[in-house]
N, C-alpha and C positions, 0 to 999 in steps of 0.2 A: 244477440244481434249486434247490441251496443259495443260488446266487447270486440267483435270481428270488424267493426268499423273503426274502433280506437286502434286496434293494431294495425288495419291498413293505412291511416293516416301518419302513425308513428313510423312504419315503414316507407311511406312516402317522403316524409319530411326528412327521414335519415338519408336518403339519398341528395348526394352533394348537388347533383345536376337539377334536381327538381327546384332546389333552394335557389339555384343561379338563375334558373327560369322565372322565379318570382322577383328576384332582383331586377332582372331585365326588364320585367315589364313593370315595376314600380320606376325604374329610370325612365322608360318611355313615358309613362304618364305624368311624371314629375317634370321632365324638359318639354314637354308638349304644352303644359299648363303655363310654364314659365317663358319659354321661348318662342311660342305660336309657330306654326307651320313645321314643326318638327318632323312630322310623318309625311311632309310633302316628298313627293317620288324621288325628286333631284337630290335633296337631302339625305333621304336613306341610300342612293347610289352612292352619295360623297362619303358617308360614314364607311361603307365597305372599300372604296376606292383609295381612301387616305390610310387605310390601317391595313392593308393586305401584307405588306411587307413584315409589320409587326407579328401579324397572324402566321405567317410563313416561319418566322423564327421561333414562335412559341410552339408551332407544331414540329419543328426540328428538335426543340429542346426538351419534349417531353420524353422521348426514348433516354437521352441522357440523364436526365434528373430519376426516371425510373430506374436507371442502375445505381442511384446514389451519387452520380456525379454532379457537375456544374459546368457551364460553358461561358464563360464573362467575353469571350473573344468574338462573338456572332456579330456584334455590331461593328467592331473594327475590320472582321473578315470583310463585311458589307462594303466599307469604304474602299479597302484594297481591290476587291473584285470589280468595284465600277471603275476605278482608276485603270485598271489591267483593261478592261472592257472598252474604255475610251480610247486607250493607246492603241489597242488591235484595229479598232475600227478607224480612226483618225490618222494614226501615225504608220500603220502597216497596211491599211487599205483593206482590210478582211470584210466580207459579206457581216452586216451585225448578227445574223442569226447563226452564223459559223463562232463569232467573237462571243456570243451568248453561251453556247456550248462550252468554250473554251474556259469563259469565267466560271460557268459551274464546276468545272473540272479543278479550276485553282482552288475554289471553296474547299472541292473534296480533300484536294493535298493539303491545306491549310488544316483541316479537321484531322488529315491523318498525322500531321505535326502533334497535335496535342494529344491522338490516340497514343502515339510513340512514346512520347514522355511520360504519359501517365500509366501505361500498361507494360512497358518495357523497363522504365526507370523506377517505378514504383512511385511516383512523385504524386501529391496531392493535386486533385482536379482544380482545385480553387487557385492553388497557386501557380499552376502550370498556365491555365488560362487567363490569369491576371499578367502574366508576364506576355502571353501571346497577344492579349488585349492591346498592351502598349507596342509590342513588335510589328503586328499588322498595321496599325494607325500610321506608326512611324514610317513603315516602309511606303504607305499611300502617301505621305505628305512628302516625302524625300522624292518620290518619282514626280509629283506636281510641282514641286519647289515651295509647298506651303500656299500656293497662291492660284496656280494654273488649273483650268477645268477644260474639259472637251463637250462641245456641243456640236449643233448642226448635223443631227443624226437623220437618216431616211425618215421620210414619212410612213413609209409601211411598218418600220419598228416602232415609232411613236405611237402608232393606233394600240399597240398592246396596252400602254397604260393611259389611253385617253379615249378609247372607243366604247361601245357597248354590244354585246352580243345577247340577244334574246332578253332585252331590258335589264341586264346586268353588266357592270364594268367589265370588260374582256379579262382582266387579271384575276377577277373573283372567280371565273372557271378554272384558270390555272390554280388558284389556291384551293379549291375543291377537290380538284384531281389529286393534289398533293395530300389533302387531308383524307381523302379515300385511302390511298396508296398507304400511308402512315396508320390509319387505323386497322386497315388490313395485318400490316407488318406485325403492329403490338398486341392484337387482340385475336388473330387467327392464324398466325405461326407459332412454330416451337421457338424460335429466335425471339420473337415479342414476348413470349411467356419467360423465356430466359432473362431479359431485361428485369422484369419483377424481381424474379428469384435472386440475381445478382446484388439488386439493391436492397432486397431484404437480409440477405445473408451470404456474402460473396464467397466465404469459405464453405457454406453448407453447398451452394452451387457447384462450387469446385468438386468437392466430393462426391456430388452427385454425378459427375461427368460432363458438365456443362462448360465448354470451352469460354471461360471467363474473359481472358484478355482479348480475343477474337471478337466476341460479341459487343464488348465495351468499345473497341476501336470502331466497328461498324457504328454503333451510335454516334461518335464522334465524327466519323467521316459524314454520315447523313446529315447531321447538321452542319458542317462546312460546306456541303453541296447545296442545301437548301439556301443557305446565306448567301451563295453565289447567286442562285436564282432571285433571292430577294433584292439583291443589288441591280440585277439585270430589269427587273420590273420598275424599281425605283427610278433609274435613269430613263426608262422609256415613258415614265409619268412626267417626271420633272423636265426631260430634253437636255439634261446634263449629267455629266460624270465628273464627281470632285471628290476630294479626300475626307470630307467631312460627312459623307452620307453615312446613317446609320448611328449616328452618336447618340448615345442613350437608348437605343434600341434594346440592347441586351437586358437591361433592368425592366423595360416594359414587358418583353417577352417572357420573363422569369415571372413577373405580377401575374400575367396572364394564367400561366401554368399553374403556379401555386394557387391563384384564385379558383381556378377550375377544380381543385381537390387533388392534385398531384403532390403526394408527400415530399417535401423538400430533403426529407432522409432517404427517399427512395423506396421501392417495393410497392407502391400502390399509387392508383391512379388511372384515368381514362382518357383518351383523346378525345371524346365527346366533352368531357369537363373542360378541357383545355380549350376547345371550340367555343364553347359557352363563356368561359373566362375572358376570352379574346373580343367577344361580341360586348359583354359587359363592359371591358374597358374602352373599346371603341366608341360606344354609345356615350360614355362619361365624358371622354376628350371632345367629342363632337358637340355634346349637350352644353358644355360649357362655353363655347365657342359661338352656339346659336343663340344664347341668350344675352348677346351683348349689348342689347338695348334695353335692358332690365334696370332699372335704377336701384342702386344701394347706397345708402348714405352720400347722394349727390355725387356717385361714382359711377361709372357703367362698368358691367362686369367685363366688358372687353379688356379694360385697363388692367385687370387682373386675373383675366382667364388663364394663363398660362401658369401663373403661380398657383393658382387653385387648381389646376390640372395635375401640378407636380406635388402639391402637398397632398391632396385627395389620393393620388396615386402612391405615393410613399404610405400613407395611412392604411390603404388597401393591401399593400403587401406587406406592412408589419402586423395586420388583422390575420391575414391568411397564413403568415409564418405561425403566430401565437395559436391559432387555432389547429394548424398542423401538428405543432408540439404538443399542444394538451390533448389531442386526440390518440396521439401515439403514447403518451403518458397514462391516460386512462385505458387504453387496450392493454398496456402492459401490466396495470394493477388489476385488471380482470382476469388477465390470463394467470396471474399470480394466484390471486384467490382461487381461481377455479384449479390449479396443480394443488393447493393447500387443501381442498376439499377433498380432492382425490387420494392424497396420501395420508390423510388424517384417518386413524383406525375409529371404526365405529366401537362405542361401549358395549361389551358382553352383556347378554341378557343375563339377569340373576335365576 
């Protein structure tokens, strides 16, 4: 009986998602004790309202990282799509919802540029998206001359980022719809299974008949489209479209994905893990702000909240990367030991 219980708890704690749930509960208890009123309904709503855009980018990044790739351009893509959305509404006079659809299309087009360079020219994803990271941001700044922004959008559009539906911020329902869609794609379709196969061994996937280039391209196009959607939601929440939208969001999204247990090397991970990693990161950011009146060495945490947030986010990312690398190394060693046991001949009986 005790052995069965022991194996049950070992298997439970071996699941990355379960450990993340414990981390989230620990964060909630800690910030409630330090900051007071952390669990107030308005603050819980703000946790999700102010982090939906990062959550969307994290969801979009999951298929990309599963294929063994990376997309550093999604934050810059947000800025470019935000500016294009503002220009379509304020300069071209389009309806905001039509402009929103076009902004998502522009995002998909940007993702297609990444996909083309990566799959057709066989360039490394890190180098390609680092280049488009600068390209997309530069285009956004050029279109706004580095200073202009667009505001004065209709209230019906602003309600997307500032109203509530059934007790939750309206944009959270959009996020949940995207989360379900990506979960279905990754875990319930042949294409989703191919993402993991490509990340685990691209050559093996190709020999198995998987269209590696096409499915990899799809992952980047999805990432671009969701970045466009995140830009629209950010504009609706802030009421302003500007070129600096999404700065630094790509690293936060990657942190949420890797923290959620998706291997940075590709081949393994779950959308549920990404979802929990995003929640853990959102609570951390909000909690550091909420404890602004908690005194430490005659200084308020509010004066260093941004620095603490950046520091802890960086530490989280490095820790998650180290754990991922360690897990991969351990798995490789275990596989090697198992293979050696298999091929080692047994001594003959005298």
